[in-house]
C-alpha positions, 0 to 999 in steps of 0.5 A, a space after each residue: 650362467 656366467 657371473 661377472 667378475 669385479 673387472 666386468 662389473 667395473 667395465 659396465 658401470 664405467 660405460 654407463 657413466 661414459 654414456 651419461 656424460 655423452 648424453 649430458 653434453 648433447 643436452 647442453 649442445 656441446 655434441 651435435 645430433 650427428 656426433 651423438 648418433 654413433 655414441 647412442 647407437 653403440 649403447 643400444 639407443 635408437 630413435 624410432 617412429 614415436 619415441 626412443 627404442 632401447 635395445 638391451 643385450 642378453 648374451 647367448 640368451 641367459 638371464 637371471 631372475 634378478 635381471 628379469 626383476 630389473 627389466 620389470 622395474 624399467 618397464 614399469 617406471 621408465 617405459 612410459 610415453 607422455 599423454 600427448 605423445 601417446 595420443 599422437 601415436 594412437 591417432 596415426 595408428 587409427 589412420 593407418 587402420 582406416 586405410 586398410 579396407 576390409 581388415 576387421 581386426 585392429 592391431 593391439 592398442 599401442 602399449 607401454 610398460 612392456 619389454 619385447 623379446 627379439 630373435 637375437 635374444 635382446 630385450 627392447 623397450 619402445 617408450 623410454 624418453 631419451 632424457 632418462 636413458 642414462 638412469 636406465 643404463 645405470 640400473 642395467 649396470 647394477 645387475 650386469 646388463 647393458 646395451 653395448 654394441 646392440 646396434 651400430 656398425 660393430 660386432 653385435 650381441 653374440 647368440 647361441 642355441 638356447 639349449 646349449 649345454 643341456 640339450 640331449 643332442 649336445 656335442 659341445 657347450 659353446 657358451 664359454 666360447 660365446 662369452 670369450 668372444 663377447 669379451 674380446 669383441 666389446 669395444 674392439 678398437 679395430 672393429 668399432 666402425 665396420 662397413 655395416 653391422 656384424 652378427 655371430 652365432 654359435 651352435 653346439 648341438 647336432 641340430 642347428 637351433 641357432 640358425 647359424 647359416 643366416 649369420 655373418 659368422 656361424 660357428 658349428 661346434 664339433 669333435 673330430 675323429 681324435 676327439 678334438 673340439 673345433 668349429 666349422 666356420 660359415 661366413 656371409 649369411 644374412 637376410 635383408 634385400 639379398 638373402 644369402 646362406 653362409 659359405 663354409 670357409 673352414 671345415 674344422 678350426 681348432 677351438 684355441 684359434 677361434 678369436 684369431 680366425 674371427 679376427 682374420 675374417 673381420 679384418 678382411 671385411 673391414 678392409 674390403 667391405 663396401 662403404 659407399 652403399 649401405 645396401 651392399 655393405 654387409 659381408 655377405 655381398 663381399 663373400 658372394 662377389 669374391 668367392 674363393 678370393 675371399 676365403 684365400 684372403 682370410 686364410 692369408 690374414 690368419 696365417 699372418 696373425 698366427 705366424 708374424 703376429 704370434 697369434 695374440 688372441 689364442 685362447 689358452 686352456 687356463 682362460 677357457 677353464 676360467 670362463 667355463 667354470 662359470 657355466 656349471 650346473 647350479 644348485 638344484 632342488 625341486 620346488 615340491 609345490 602341490 598342484 591340482 593339475 590332472 596329469 592325464 588331462 588333454 591340455 596338460 598332455 599337449 603342453 608336455 608334448 609341445 613345450 617340454 623337452 628332454 634334458 641331458 641330466 636324468 630327472 630334469 626337463 626344459 620348459 618353454 613358456 609361450 609368449 604368443 598370446 591373444 591380445 599381445 604382440 609376439 614376444 611381448 612381456 609387460 612389467 607384471 609378467 616380467 616380475 612373475 617370470 623372475 618368481 617362476 625362475 626362482 621357484 622352478 629353475 634355480 633362478 635362471 632362464 633363457 630367451 629363445 630365437 623364437 621370442 619365447 622364454 625357456 626354463 632350463 633346470 626344471 625337475 620332472 616332478 615339478 612339471 604339474 605345478 609349473 604348468 599350473 603357475 604358467 597357465 595362470 599367467 597365460 604362458 602355458 599355450 601348448 603351441 610351441 613349434 605350431 602355427 601361432 608360435 610365430 616370429 614377428 617384428 614390431 613393424 610399423 606400429 613402432 619401427 621408423 624403418 618399417 613399410 607396413 605393420 606386422 602386429 595387425 596381421 599377427 593378431 588376425 592369424 592368432 585369432 583365427 587359429 585358436 582351435 587347438 585341435 586344428 593347430 595340432 592337425 596342421 602340425 609344425 609350421 614356422 610362420 615368420 613375419 617382417 614389417 620391412 626388407 630389413 628382415 628383423 622378423 626373419 621372414 626369409 627363413 619361415 616355412 611361411 614368410 610374410 613381408 610388409 611392403 609399401 605400394 603408393 603409400 599403402 601397406 601390402 604384404 608378400 608371401 614366401 613359402 619354403 624357407 628354413 632356419 636349418 633345424 632337423 625338421 626344416 632341413 638345411 637353411 634356405 630362403 623361401 620363394 615369393 608367391 605372386 604379387 603382394 596381398 592387401 592386409 585384409 587378404 593375408 589371413 585368407 591367403 594363409 588359410 588357403 595355403 594351409 587348406 591346400 596342404 591338408 588336401 595334398 599331404 600323404 597323411 597327417 604325419 607328413 609335415 607342411 614343409 615336407 608336402 610343399 617340397 614334395 609337390 612344389 610351389 605351384 598348387 600353393 601359389 594357385 590357392 593363394 592367388 585364388 584367395 585374392 579379393 576381386 579389387 586386388 585381382 584387378 590391381 595385380 593383373 594391371 601390375 603384371 601388364 
């Protein structure tokens, strides 16, 4: 993984010092709340429903055991609310729960001392007091971590496929390009106050596991017939109120012009993106409204950058080699730890099938640890678990790990001979559920339990579905299903791209949920990226687990055989049978309300 240079380390430490100065001036009243807002946002500090939320960047998902231990320390020592604040928050949660008749499974109790893995390989903390934010920034800087540009109207944390450089289908390792882009975009003076937030993703494999179609800029690495490396460039993808799949604006961009072309795109957006309406300010709206005119404007800007300006950000071979030299295979040695695991045991075999993938190096595997557990929110890791992850990474993966788009953690350098011992260690931590890619491996945002923007809570629904589908035989019979859930239209849980999507909505001050079917991230299993279609009026919280069960029962009754996946059956027969089943699962009082809404 990338090793920070002396300049990099100094840059991050100075940024932390600058934030401490800003925070202290705000505390003394020398900066107003309005003046402080963009300063804290561009360092990853939000004010959420009950307390500040800190968002920590993990560029392209790579994280070391040392960094995991620092996150564990922050979770243990800093992510702690006052008793009064926690009591107020719990009372609010209890009131919300009481307002949902028929939902017997309560949300997991409000938790603290946790880190939360997100779909964009960030780590979030929900209870750090703002008065301790500068101390946390100093701790992060000590291990080359930060929250720079994890929020605000700027270029956000750069993401990649978690299997970059190690996947069996790898074409180009895009991590060096992602790191170069991260360095170039950090504190870029022209792009620090864009019309809205801006997200970039790279994918270097044959399969799109980075969901690049859903990003403001999605970059698919490829090699042309001559063997030259370049990128297909997609622009204008995004979720939210208006889900849009990115438009291809360049079929093949030579790698050395990556930054020049990104600069052309963002300049056009910065100049013409709307600033009068935040719901129409994302680049997807500009691309959708202008079409070819947008592409022509980008090409004209790019020609000017390359011609008149002399292509100032061209990536030279020397610069590429400098950065790429950090992304080499680490020193590898097997842990050689004994294990009592029965290699032929059913649970172990299922774990091998779902959680273990091949590797481009012979004798190596990648192992995904599942953070979808009963009693935990999807993607949550407490301090002890973070500490244990650091130990697992050191023992079995040369001290390296990677966060995944699906809110799990992957160990990239595991010897095949160490799989039994790793399985046993992961099982003791509760992280060996063989459910990767299955229904309970769901994506979910924190929702109304923590987020001030949310219309409804995600976690009670996630808990109810997880509890209902604990039978592994049933999970394996259902096969691969992407279930994605968001607490509001901002789509942090990527509900648009789920085979089954759940969106929390507000109706007269109560929590309701829309169900969508047929979405896709863009993987080989799911097909090209596409947004799901809404199934009928919204459902109450109590109805959602029954609706999901009805949809899945319909799939079982309609599939050709057990080998036909849910998404394939849905596309073959259409939405109508599933829509009818979902609406039939509605409870009588909700049926009356839905009928009234339709008339």
